[in-house]
A tleap script that builds the chain and sets N, CA, C and O, in Angstrom:
source leaprc.protein.ff14SB
mol = sequence {
  NMET LEU ARG THR TYR THR GLU GLU GLN ARG
  GLU VAL PHE ALA ILE ARG PRO GLY ILE THR
  ASP PRO ALA THR LEU ALA TYR ARG ASN GLU
  GLU ASP ILE LEU ALA ALA ALA THR ASP ARG
  GLU ARG PHE TYR THR GLU VAL VAL LEU PRO
  ASP LYS LEU ARG LEU ASN LEU ASP TYR MET
  GLN ARG VAL SER LEU GLY PHE ASP LEU ALA
  LEU ILE LEU MET ASN LEU ALA SER ASP ALA
  ALA LYS ALA TYR ALA THR ARG GLN TYR PHE
  ARG ASP PRO LEU ASN ASN ASN PHE SER ASN
  GLY ARG GLY ARG GLY ALA THR SER CYS GLN
  ASP ALA LEU ARG ALA LYS SER PRO HIE ALA
  ARG LYS GLY CHIE
}
set mol.1.N position { 77.472 129.384 145.618 }
set mol.1.CA position { 77.042 129.042 143.986 }
set mol.1.C position { 75.909 127.732 144.187 }
set mol.1.O position { 74.747 127.798 143.788 }
set mol.2.N position { 76.486 126.584 144.863 }
set mol.2.CA position { 75.819 125.551 145.286 }
set mol.2.C position { 74.391 125.826 145.540 }
set mol.2.O position { 73.494 125.108 145.101 }
set mol.3.N position { 74.175 127.015 146.350 }
set mol.3.CA position { 72.627 127.389 146.982 }
set mol.3.C position { 71.777 127.682 145.718 }
set mol.3.O position { 70.565 127.477 145.768 }
set mol.4.N position { 72.356 128.150 144.592 }
set mol.4.CA position { 71.447 128.296 143.489 }
set mol.4.C position { 71.195 127.354 142.553 }
set mol.4.O position { 70.579 127.462 141.492 }
set mol.5.N position { 71.760 126.363 143.072 }
set mol.5.CA position { 71.181 125.184 141.958 }
set mol.5.C position { 69.950 124.398 142.548 }
set mol.5.O position { 69.639 124.221 143.726 }
set mol.6.N position { 69.353 123.987 141.408 }
set mol.6.CA position { 68.035 123.252 141.669 }
set mol.6.C position { 68.138 121.901 142.363 }
set mol.6.O position { 69.201 121.286 142.283 }
set mol.7.N position { 67.169 121.427 143.000 }
set mol.7.CA position { 67.443 119.937 143.323 }
set mol.7.C position { 67.766 119.115 142.418 }
set mol.7.O position { 68.626 118.279 142.692 }
set mol.8.N position { 67.186 119.134 141.151 }
set mol.8.CA position { 67.637 118.439 140.042 }
set mol.8.C position { 69.406 118.593 139.635 }
set mol.8.O position { 70.220 117.719 139.337 }
set mol.9.N position { 69.542 119.922 139.760 }
set mol.9.CA position { 71.129 120.049 139.457 }
set mol.9.C position { 72.197 119.492 140.668 }
set mol.9.O position { 73.371 119.128 140.600 }
set mol.10.N position { 71.376 119.580 141.647 }
set mol.10.CA position { 72.249 118.943 142.705 }
set mol.10.C position { 72.480 117.433 142.760 }
set mol.10.O position { 73.375 116.922 143.433 }
set mol.11.N position { 71.725 116.845 142.105 }
set mol.11.CA position { 72.131 115.469 141.702 }
set mol.11.C position { 73.275 115.026 141.155 }
set mol.11.O position { 73.714 113.905 141.409 }
set mol.12.N position { 73.872 115.878 140.342 }
set mol.12.CA position { 75.013 115.690 139.785 }
set mol.12.C position { 76.383 115.427 140.863 }
set mol.12.O position { 77.440 114.931 140.474 }
set mol.13.N position { 76.145 115.824 142.134 }
set mol.13.CA position { 76.921 115.629 143.165 }
set mol.13.C position { 76.684 114.009 143.633 }
set mol.13.O position { 77.555 113.452 144.301 }
set mol.14.N position { 75.897 113.556 143.380 }
set mol.14.CA position { 75.688 112.272 144.066 }
set mol.14.C position { 76.390 111.119 143.530 }
set mol.14.O position { 76.436 110.033 144.109 }
set mol.15.N position { 76.992 111.401 142.300 }
set mol.15.CA position { 77.795 110.168 141.706 }
set mol.15.C position { 79.291 110.697 141.643 }
set mol.15.O position { 79.660 111.871 141.611 }
set mol.16.N position { 80.028 109.595 141.634 }
set mol.16.CA position { 81.509 110.018 141.699 }
set mol.16.C position { 81.934 110.448 140.376 }
set mol.16.O position { 81.424 109.962 139.367 }
set mol.17.N position { 82.997 111.485 140.322 }
set mol.17.CA position { 83.398 111.925 139.164 }
set mol.17.C position { 84.163 110.601 138.344 }
set mol.17.O position { 84.793 109.718 138.926 }
set mol.18.N position { 83.960 110.681 136.928 }
set mol.18.CA position { 84.766 109.760 136.217 }
set mol.18.C position { 85.916 110.462 135.611 }
set mol.18.O position { 86.278 111.571 136.002 }
set mol.19.N position { 86.637 109.643 134.406 }
set mol.19.CA position { 87.609 110.147 133.635 }
set mol.19.C position { 87.003 111.340 132.776 }
set mol.19.O position { 87.558 112.436 132.850 }
set mol.20.N position { 85.913 111.176 131.982 }
set mol.20.CA position { 85.448 112.136 131.360 }
set mol.20.C position { 83.750 112.036 131.265 }
set mol.20.O position { 83.129 111.105 131.777 }
set mol.21.N position { 83.204 112.987 130.635 }
set mol.21.CA position { 82.069 113.160 130.657 }
set mol.21.C position { 81.392 114.148 129.374 }
set mol.21.O position { 82.158 114.898 128.767 }
set mol.22.N position { 80.190 114.108 129.072 }
set mol.22.CA position { 79.815 114.742 127.905 }
set mol.22.C position { 80.048 116.139 127.977 }
set mol.22.O position { 80.537 116.675 126.983 }
set mol.23.N position { 79.723 116.988 129.213 }
set mol.23.CA position { 80.277 118.331 129.135 }
set mol.23.C position { 81.669 118.549 129.191 }
set mol.23.O position { 82.058 119.700 128.989 }
set mol.24.N position { 82.528 117.626 129.437 }
set mol.24.CA position { 84.031 117.997 129.336 }
set mol.24.C position { 83.983 118.112 127.638 }
set mol.24.O position { 84.454 119.144 127.162 }
set mol.25.N position { 83.518 117.253 126.857 }
set mol.25.CA position { 83.884 117.132 125.237 }
set mol.25.C position { 82.999 118.190 124.757 }
set mol.25.O position { 83.210 118.570 123.606 }
set mol.26.N position { 81.956 118.794 125.472 }
set mol.26.CA position { 81.349 119.657 124.850 }
set mol.26.C position { 81.938 121.328 124.847 }
set mol.26.O position { 81.753 122.209 124.007 }
set mol.27.N position { 82.676 121.356 126.079 }
set mol.27.CA position { 83.180 122.296 126.581 }
set mol.27.C position { 84.777 122.215 126.528 }
set mol.27.O position { 85.442 122.931 127.276 }
set mol.28.N position { 85.265 121.500 125.801 }
set mol.28.CA position { 86.769 121.378 125.453 }
set mol.28.C position { 87.296 122.806 125.227 }
set mol.28.O position { 88.416 123.026 125.688 }
set mol.29.N position { 86.798 123.605 124.721 }
set mol.29.CA position { 87.417 125.056 124.475 }
set mol.29.C position { 86.597 126.108 125.112 }
set mol.29.O position { 86.168 127.079 124.488 }
set mol.30.N position { 86.349 125.853 126.607 }
set mol.30.CA position { 85.561 126.586 127.283 }
set mol.30.C position { 86.428 128.230 127.424 }
set mol.30.O position { 85.834 129.308 127.431 }
set mol.31.N position { 87.703 128.082 127.510 }
set mol.31.CA position { 88.498 129.292 127.566 }
set mol.31.C position { 88.299 130.125 126.521 }
set mol.31.O position { 88.273 131.344 126.692 }
set mol.32.N position { 88.146 129.594 125.396 }
set mol.32.CA position { 87.714 130.449 124.185 }
set mol.32.C position { 86.280 130.772 124.104 }
set mol.32.O position { 85.961 131.798 123.502 }
set mol.33.N position { 85.498 130.129 124.560 }
set mol.33.CA position { 83.998 130.445 124.574 }
set mol.33.C position { 83.811 131.479 125.571 }
set mol.33.O position { 83.048 132.387 125.244 }
set mol.34.N position { 84.401 131.541 126.836 }
set mol.34.CA position { 84.393 132.447 127.699 }
set mol.34.C position { 85.299 133.911 127.344 }
set mol.34.O position { 85.042 134.990 127.877 }
set mol.35.N position { 86.108 133.753 126.606 }
set mol.35.CA position { 87.068 134.818 126.188 }
set mol.35.C position { 86.176 135.667 125.193 }
set mol.35.O position { 86.423 136.865 125.054 }
set mol.36.N position { 85.192 135.092 124.532 }
set mol.36.CA position { 84.360 135.969 123.606 }
set mol.36.C position { 83.208 136.434 124.210 }
set mol.36.O position { 82.424 137.056 123.492 }
set mol.37.N position { 82.950 136.275 125.318 }
set mol.37.CA position { 81.820 136.869 126.140 }
set mol.37.C position { 82.220 138.024 126.576 }
set mol.37.O position { 83.390 138.280 126.860 }
set mol.38.N position { 81.026 139.008 126.680 }
set mol.38.CA position { 81.277 140.175 127.097 }
set mol.38.C position { 81.565 140.342 128.763 }
set mol.38.O position { 82.496 140.961 129.279 }
set mol.39.N position { 80.456 139.584 129.454 }
set mol.39.CA position { 80.526 139.658 130.770 }
set mol.39.C position { 80.729 137.980 131.214 }
set mol.39.O position { 79.761 137.239 131.382 }
set mol.40.N position { 82.065 137.564 131.358 }
set mol.40.CA position { 82.528 136.158 131.343 }
set mol.40.C position { 81.836 135.669 132.666 }
set mol.40.O position { 81.283 134.581 132.508 }
set mol.41.N position { 81.759 136.031 133.541 }
set mol.41.CA position { 81.286 135.605 134.897 }
set mol.41.C position { 79.556 135.164 134.719 }
set mol.41.O position { 79.017 134.080 134.946 }
set mol.42.N position { 79.053 136.259 134.301 }
set mol.42.CA position { 77.662 136.209 134.334 }
set mol.42.C position { 77.295 135.056 133.118 }
set mol.42.O position { 76.326 134.314 133.278 }
set mol.43.N position { 78.079 134.977 131.992 }
set mol.43.CA position { 77.719 134.011 130.744 }
set mol.43.C position { 78.192 132.666 131.269 }
set mol.43.O position { 77.781 131.686 130.649 }
set mol.44.N position { 78.974 132.464 132.292 }
set mol.44.CA position { 79.239 131.096 132.581 }
set mol.44.C position { 78.246 130.728 133.593 }
set mol.44.O position { 77.820 129.574 133.564 }
set mol.45.N position { 77.755 131.657 134.612 }
set mol.45.CA position { 76.755 131.148 135.505 }
set mol.45.C position { 75.447 131.002 134.804 }
set mol.45.O position { 74.715 130.051 135.077 }
set mol.46.N position { 75.106 131.919 133.892 }
set mol.46.CA position { 73.833 131.809 132.975 }
set mol.46.C position { 73.528 130.818 132.077 }
set mol.46.O position { 72.453 130.222 132.025 }
set mol.47.N position { 74.727 130.602 131.186 }
set mol.47.CA position { 74.767 129.704 130.005 }
set mol.47.C position { 75.613 128.571 130.152 }
set mol.47.O position { 75.097 127.455 130.105 }
set mol.48.N position { 76.739 128.686 130.311 }
set mol.48.CA position { 77.637 127.508 130.528 }
set mol.48.C position { 77.420 126.640 131.562 }
set mol.48.O position { 77.098 125.486 131.280 }
set mol.49.N position { 77.536 126.981 132.741 }
set mol.49.CA position { 77.124 125.925 133.980 }
set mol.49.C position { 75.864 125.081 133.854 }
set mol.49.O position { 75.927 123.851 133.866 }
set mol.50.N position { 74.647 125.789 133.726 }
set mol.50.CA position { 73.440 125.319 133.505 }
set mol.50.C position { 73.411 124.203 132.224 }
set mol.50.O position { 72.728 123.182 132.137 }
set mol.51.N position { 74.314 124.713 131.340 }
set mol.51.CA position { 74.304 123.514 130.192 }
set mol.51.C position { 75.163 122.244 130.627 }
set mol.51.O position { 74.781 121.079 130.518 }
set mol.52.N position { 76.250 122.617 131.082 }
set mol.52.CA position { 77.101 121.636 131.710 }
set mol.52.C position { 76.163 120.642 132.713 }
set mol.52.O position { 76.151 119.421 132.559 }
set mol.53.N position { 75.502 121.224 133.595 }
set mol.53.CA position { 74.776 120.347 134.505 }
set mol.53.C position { 73.761 119.539 133.736 }
set mol.53.O position { 73.569 118.346 133.970 }
set mol.54.N position { 73.100 120.241 132.787 }
set mol.54.CA position { 72.293 119.560 132.027 }
set mol.54.C position { 72.776 118.163 131.385 }
set mol.54.O position { 72.219 117.066 131.339 }
set mol.55.N position { 73.950 118.589 130.934 }
set mol.55.CA position { 74.668 117.322 129.969 }
set mol.55.C position { 75.134 116.296 130.821 }
set mol.55.O position { 75.275 115.151 130.393 }
set mol.56.N position { 75.433 116.662 132.204 }
set mol.56.CA position { 75.691 115.785 133.248 }
set mol.56.C position { 74.659 114.915 133.784 }
set mol.56.O position { 74.816 113.760 134.182 }
set mol.57.N position { 73.549 115.615 133.751 }
set mol.57.CA position { 72.035 114.974 134.423 }
set mol.57.C position { 71.765 114.179 133.315 }
set mol.57.O position { 71.340 113.066 133.625 }
set mol.58.N position { 71.898 114.438 131.850 }
set mol.58.CA position { 71.648 113.275 130.905 }
set mol.58.C position { 72.665 112.412 131.167 }
set mol.58.O position { 72.336 111.226 131.214 }
set mol.59.N position { 73.802 112.675 131.350 }
set mol.59.CA position { 74.709 111.492 131.170 }
set mol.59.C position { 74.380 110.524 132.393 }
set mol.59.O position { 74.509 109.304 132.301 }
set mol.60.N position { 73.995 111.097 133.416 }
set mol.60.CA position { 73.580 110.137 134.523 }
set mol.60.C position { 72.197 109.115 134.198 }
set mol.60.O position { 72.017 108.044 134.777 }
set mol.61.N position { 71.400 109.611 133.291 }
set mol.61.CA position { 70.370 108.767 132.857 }
set mol.61.C position { 70.965 107.634 131.788 }
set mol.61.O position { 70.321 106.610 131.560 }
set mol.62.N position { 71.975 107.847 131.286 }
set mol.62.CA position { 72.594 106.733 130.181 }
set mol.62.C position { 73.790 106.306 130.619 }
set mol.62.O position { 74.474 105.720 129.781 }
set mol.63.N position { 74.259 106.445 131.766 }
set mol.63.CA position { 75.524 105.767 132.291 }
set mol.63.C position { 75.627 104.286 132.054 }
set mol.63.O position { 74.814 103.532 132.590 }
set mol.64.N position { 76.771 103.744 131.128 }
set mol.64.CA position { 76.964 102.396 131.106 }
set mol.64.C position { 78.476 102.372 130.450 }
set mol.64.O position { 79.026 103.249 129.784 }
set mol.65.N position { 78.927 101.185 130.823 }
set mol.65.CA position { 80.261 100.833 130.230 }
set mol.65.C position { 80.351 101.380 128.924 }
set mol.65.O position { 81.019 102.391 128.706 }
set mol.66.N position { 79.655 100.715 127.949 }
set mol.66.CA position { 79.620 101.157 126.555 }
set mol.66.C position { 79.661 102.846 126.216 }
set mol.66.O position { 80.450 103.371 125.430 }
set mol.67.N position { 78.727 103.475 126.921 }
set mol.67.CA position { 78.813 104.916 126.689 }
set mol.67.C position { 79.880 105.438 127.294 }
set mol.67.O position { 80.366 106.378 126.665 }
set mol.68.N position { 80.463 105.140 128.372 }
set mol.68.CA position { 81.669 105.485 128.973 }
set mol.68.C position { 83.053 105.313 127.952 }
set mol.68.O position { 83.914 106.177 127.785 }
set mol.69.N position { 83.011 103.922 127.308 }
set mol.69.CA position { 84.106 103.763 126.512 }
set mol.69.C position { 84.033 104.708 125.182 }
set mol.69.O position { 85.018 105.162 124.600 }
set mol.70.N position { 82.754 104.901 124.842 }
set mol.70.CA position { 82.481 105.801 123.453 }
set mol.70.C position { 82.770 107.368 124.068 }
set mol.70.O position { 83.138 108.181 123.221 }
set mol.71.N position { 82.664 107.752 125.162 }
set mol.71.CA position { 82.992 108.966 125.679 }
set mol.71.C position { 84.566 109.140 125.564 }
set mol.71.O position { 85.087 110.109 125.012 }
set mol.72.N position { 85.332 107.990 126.205 }
set mol.72.CA position { 86.723 108.063 126.316 }
set mol.72.C position { 87.418 108.063 124.751 }
set mol.72.O position { 88.326 108.830 124.430 }
set mol.73.N position { 86.824 107.077 123.874 }
set mol.73.CA position { 87.240 107.295 122.464 }
set mol.73.C position { 86.766 108.613 121.613 }
set mol.73.O position { 87.254 108.954 120.535 }
set mol.74.N position { 85.816 109.219 122.249 }
set mol.74.CA position { 85.642 110.604 121.570 }
set mol.74.C position { 86.540 111.624 122.131 }
set mol.74.O position { 86.891 112.519 121.361 }
set mol.75.N position { 86.913 111.641 123.177 }
set mol.75.CA position { 87.895 112.199 123.836 }
set mol.75.C position { 89.440 112.044 123.308 }
set mol.75.O position { 90.228 112.988 123.249 }
set mol.76.N position { 89.690 110.917 122.996 }
set mol.76.CA position { 91.036 110.459 122.361 }
set mol.76.C position { 91.118 111.083 120.901 }
set mol.76.O position { 92.151 111.637 120.526 }
set mol.77.N position { 90.024 110.978 120.111 }
set mol.77.CA position { 89.690 111.427 118.807 }
set mol.77.C position { 89.927 112.902 118.847 }
set mol.77.O position { 90.737 113.479 118.121 }
set mol.78.N position { 89.197 113.453 119.706 }
set mol.78.CA position { 89.316 114.929 119.756 }
set mol.78.C position { 90.774 115.371 120.265 }
set mol.78.O position { 91.170 116.444 119.809 }
set mol.79.N position { 91.503 114.786 121.024 }
set mol.79.CA position { 92.951 115.111 121.357 }
set mol.79.C position { 93.669 114.852 120.202 }
set mol.79.O position { 94.402 115.741 119.769 }
set mol.80.N position { 93.584 113.738 119.598 }
set mol.80.CA position { 94.251 113.453 118.230 }
set mol.80.C position { 94.297 114.642 117.214 }
set mol.80.O position { 95.265 115.217 116.716 }
set mol.81.N position { 92.870 114.844 117.049 }
set mol.81.CA position { 92.523 116.023 115.906 }
set mol.81.C position { 93.379 117.106 116.265 }
set mol.81.O position { 94.242 117.488 115.475 }
set mol.82.N position { 93.205 117.698 117.513 }
set mol.82.CA position { 93.912 118.667 118.007 }
set mol.82.C position { 95.440 118.827 118.117 }
set mol.82.O position { 96.071 119.883 118.083 }
set mol.83.N position { 95.922 117.547 118.257 }
set mol.83.CA position { 97.349 117.399 117.898 }
set mol.83.C position { 97.894 117.654 116.397 }
set mol.83.O position { 98.869 118.319 116.046 }
set mol.84.N position { 96.957 116.914 115.607 }
set mol.84.CA position { 97.228 117.033 114.311 }
set mol.84.C position { 97.131 118.192 113.739 }
set mol.84.O position { 97.992 118.579 112.949 }
set mol.85.N position { 96.074 118.908 114.057 }
set mol.85.CA position { 95.851 120.338 113.655 }
set mol.85.C position { 97.185 121.408 114.019 }
set mol.85.O position { 97.580 122.337 113.315 }
set mol.86.N position { 97.665 121.011 115.186 }
set mol.86.CA position { 98.786 121.858 115.899 }
set mol.86.C position { 99.946 121.741 114.929 }
set mol.86.O position { 100.537 122.709 114.451 }
set mol.87.N position { 100.225 120.433 114.674 }
set mol.87.CA position { 101.274 119.852 113.633 }
set mol.87.C position { 101.452 120.333 112.523 }
set mol.87.O position { 102.483 120.653 111.931 }
set mol.88.N position { 100.086 120.388 112.174 }
set mol.88.CA position { 99.898 121.138 110.588 }
set mol.88.C position { 100.076 122.695 110.630 }
set mol.88.O position { 100.565 123.261 109.651 }
set mol.89.N position { 99.801 123.201 111.425 }
set mol.89.CA position { 99.811 124.908 111.717 }
set mol.89.C position { 101.190 125.192 111.569 }
set mol.89.O position { 101.590 126.166 110.931 }
set mol.90.N position { 101.996 124.306 112.182 }
set mol.90.CA position { 103.534 124.728 112.428 }
set mol.90.C position { 104.335 123.960 111.186 }
set mol.90.O position { 105.566 123.967 111.174 }
set mol.91.N position { 103.822 123.516 110.486 }
set mol.91.CA position { 104.567 122.762 109.281 }
set mol.91.C position { 104.800 123.718 108.292 }
set mol.91.O position { 103.870 124.356 107.798 }
set mol.92.N position { 106.279 123.914 107.874 }
set mol.92.CA position { 106.503 124.883 106.861 }
set mol.92.C position { 106.002 124.057 105.558 }
set mol.92.O position { 106.281 122.860 105.493 }
set mol.93.N position { 105.432 124.541 104.755 }
set mol.93.CA position { 104.917 123.749 103.584 }
set mol.93.C position { 106.053 123.893 102.437 }
set mol.93.O position { 105.881 123.363 101.339 }
set mol.94.N position { 107.158 124.593 102.722 }
set mol.94.CA position { 108.256 124.921 101.584 }
set mol.94.C position { 109.154 123.726 101.757 }
set mol.94.O position { 109.559 123.125 100.762 }
set mol.95.N position { 109.498 123.338 103.021 }
set mol.95.CA position { 110.548 122.474 103.237 }
set mol.95.C position { 110.243 121.350 103.925 }
set mol.95.O position { 111.090 120.546 104.317 }
set mol.96.N position { 108.770 121.226 104.135 }
set mol.96.CA position { 108.263 120.050 105.001 }
set mol.96.C position { 108.830 119.881 106.225 }
set mol.96.O position { 108.946 118.759 106.717 }
set mol.97.N position { 109.287 121.119 106.907 }
set mol.97.CA position { 109.891 120.862 108.152 }
set mol.97.C position { 109.037 121.841 109.129 }
set mol.97.O position { 108.217 122.567 108.568 }
set mol.98.N position { 109.147 121.916 110.412 }
set mol.98.CA position { 108.607 122.908 111.292 }
set mol.98.C position { 109.228 124.121 111.306 }
set mol.98.O position { 110.423 124.152 111.599 }
set mol.99.N position { 108.547 125.290 111.001 }
set mol.99.CA position { 109.163 126.549 111.157 }
set mol.99.C position { 108.885 127.179 112.474 }
set mol.99.O position { 107.772 127.231 112.998 }
set mol.100.N position { 110.047 127.676 112.988 }
set mol.100.CA position { 110.122 128.400 114.254 }
set mol.100.C position { 109.971 129.761 114.181 }
set mol.100.O position { 110.212 130.370 115.223 }
set mol.101.N position { 109.609 130.446 113.149 }
set mol.101.CA position { 109.341 131.500 112.833 }
set mol.101.C position { 110.596 132.543 112.718 }
set mol.101.O position { 110.393 133.754 112.624 }
set mol.102.N position { 111.996 131.940 112.735 }
set mol.102.CA position { 112.850 132.763 112.310 }
set mol.102.C position { 113.831 132.140 111.250 }
set mol.102.O position { 115.049 132.315 111.195 }
set mol.103.N position { 113.089 131.421 110.469 }
set mol.103.CA position { 113.693 131.167 109.402 }
set mol.103.C position { 114.453 129.633 109.354 }
set mol.103.O position { 114.865 129.198 108.278 }
set mol.104.N position { 114.574 128.982 110.417 }
set mol.104.CA position { 115.104 127.698 110.581 }
set mol.104.C position { 114.208 126.730 110.897 }
set mol.104.O position { 113.233 127.036 111.585 }
set mol.105.N position { 114.378 125.519 110.485 }
set mol.105.CA position { 113.575 124.571 110.930 }
set mol.105.C position { 113.817 124.117 112.310 }
set mol.105.O position { 114.917 123.895 112.816 }
set mol.106.N position { 112.544 123.995 112.912 }
set mol.106.CA position { 112.682 123.447 114.473 }
set mol.106.C position { 112.622 121.901 114.465 }
set mol.106.O position { 111.990 121.340 113.569 }
set mol.107.N position { 113.167 121.287 115.294 }
set mol.107.CA position { 113.196 119.816 115.420 }
set mol.107.C position { 111.947 119.109 115.688 }
set mol.107.O position { 111.686 117.996 115.233 }
set mol.108.N position { 111.066 119.906 116.563 }
set mol.108.CA position { 109.611 119.241 116.763 }
set mol.108.C position { 108.696 120.262 116.893 }
set mol.108.O position { 109.039 121.444 116.884 }
set mol.109.N position { 107.299 119.811 117.041 }
set mol.109.CA position { 106.266 120.761 117.221 }
set mol.109.C position { 106.465 121.566 118.621 }
set mol.109.O position { 106.273 122.779 118.705 }
set mol.110.N position { 106.832 120.831 119.595 }
set mol.110.CA position { 107.106 121.605 120.917 }
set mol.110.C position { 108.148 122.733 120.576 }
set mol.110.O position { 107.866 123.874 120.941 }
set mol.111.N position { 109.414 122.497 119.858 }
set mol.111.CA position { 110.233 123.733 119.611 }
set mol.111.C position { 109.544 124.650 118.813 }
set mol.111.O position { 109.894 125.810 119.032 }
set mol.112.N position { 108.777 124.532 118.056 }
set mol.112.CA position { 107.888 125.576 117.073 }
set mol.112.C position { 107.057 126.187 118.106 }
set mol.112.O position { 107.009 127.415 118.189 }
set mol.113.N position { 106.349 125.382 118.959 }
set mol.113.CA position { 105.565 126.253 119.918 }
set mol.113.C position { 106.067 127.307 120.899 }
set mol.113.O position { 105.522 128.330 121.313 }
set mol.114.N position { 107.510 126.656 121.207 }
set mol.114.CA position { 108.311 127.511 122.107 }
set mol.114.C position { 108.806 128.984 121.324 }
set mol.114.O position { 108.812 130.105 121.833 }
set mol.115.N position { 109.160 128.651 120.110 }
set mol.115.CA position { 109.674 129.714 119.428 }
set mol.115.C position { 108.469 130.671 119.161 }
set mol.115.O position { 108.709 131.878 119.206 }
set mol.116.N position { 107.318 130.296 118.915 }
set mol.116.CA position { 106.213 131.322 118.654 }
set mol.116.C position { 105.702 131.841 120.023 }
set mol.116.O position { 104.979 132.837 120.045 }
set mol.117.N position { 106.073 131.165 121.231 }
set mol.117.CA position { 105.658 131.739 122.482 }
set mol.117.C position { 106.273 133.249 122.639 }
set mol.117.O position { 107.406 133.518 122.240 }
set mol.118.N position { 105.383 134.234 123.280 }
set mol.118.CA position { 106.020 135.277 123.773 }
set mol.118.C position { 106.799 135.304 124.946 }
set mol.118.O position { 107.375 136.280 125.427 }
set mol.119.N position { 106.766 134.153 125.361 }
set mol.119.CA position { 107.767 134.019 126.779 }
set mol.119.C position { 109.091 133.270 126.292 }
set mol.119.O position { 109.963 133.092 127.143 }
set mol.120.N position { 109.285 132.868 125.130 }
set mol.120.CA position { 110.533 132.429 124.734 }
set mol.120.C position { 111.555 133.167 124.862 }
set mol.120.O position { 111.424 134.368 124.623 }
set mol.121.N position { 112.796 132.659 125.259 }
set mol.121.CA position { 113.850 133.495 125.481 }
set mol.121.C position { 114.749 133.569 124.230 }
set mol.121.O position { 115.003 132.507 123.660 }
set mol.122.N position { 115.231 134.672 123.770 }
set mol.122.CA position { 116.102 134.802 122.592 }
set mol.122.C position { 117.153 133.893 122.692 }
set mol.122.O position { 117.752 133.851 123.766 }
set mol.123.N position { 117.555 133.026 121.623 }
set mol.123.CA position { 118.554 132.241 121.196 }
set mol.123.C position { 118.028 130.798 121.699 }
set mol.123.O position { 118.735 129.792 121.667 }
set mol.124.N position { 116.905 130.822 122.093 }
set mol.124.CA position { 116.366 129.300 122.270 }
set mol.124.C position { 115.279 128.695 121.401 }
set mol.124.O position { 114.915 127.534 121.587 }
savepdb mol mol.pdb
quit
């Protein structure tokens, strides 16, 4: 795959990876994006990968402590929003408790996730 990169795209390998980058934020839901594609491999190589490389090349031009801190804060905010949305999805509006799908309240969001999982064992 590396042989197909342009010289400019290969520049992303010249820097050490960090904690996060704009491509990580832009493609947080990459699995969902690829799942919707008819030909996942082709979509990844022709659309997603070039865009990730473009974002990282842009990042290389703007790298600074301030920009890195902003990226980390955006990442944390995104994680917090996802956690909040997950908690709200499993909250039972009738008794303000977590619903495990069996009519009993779960003690935590993790219990609710386990109960909704197709791999959850009966009685747990």
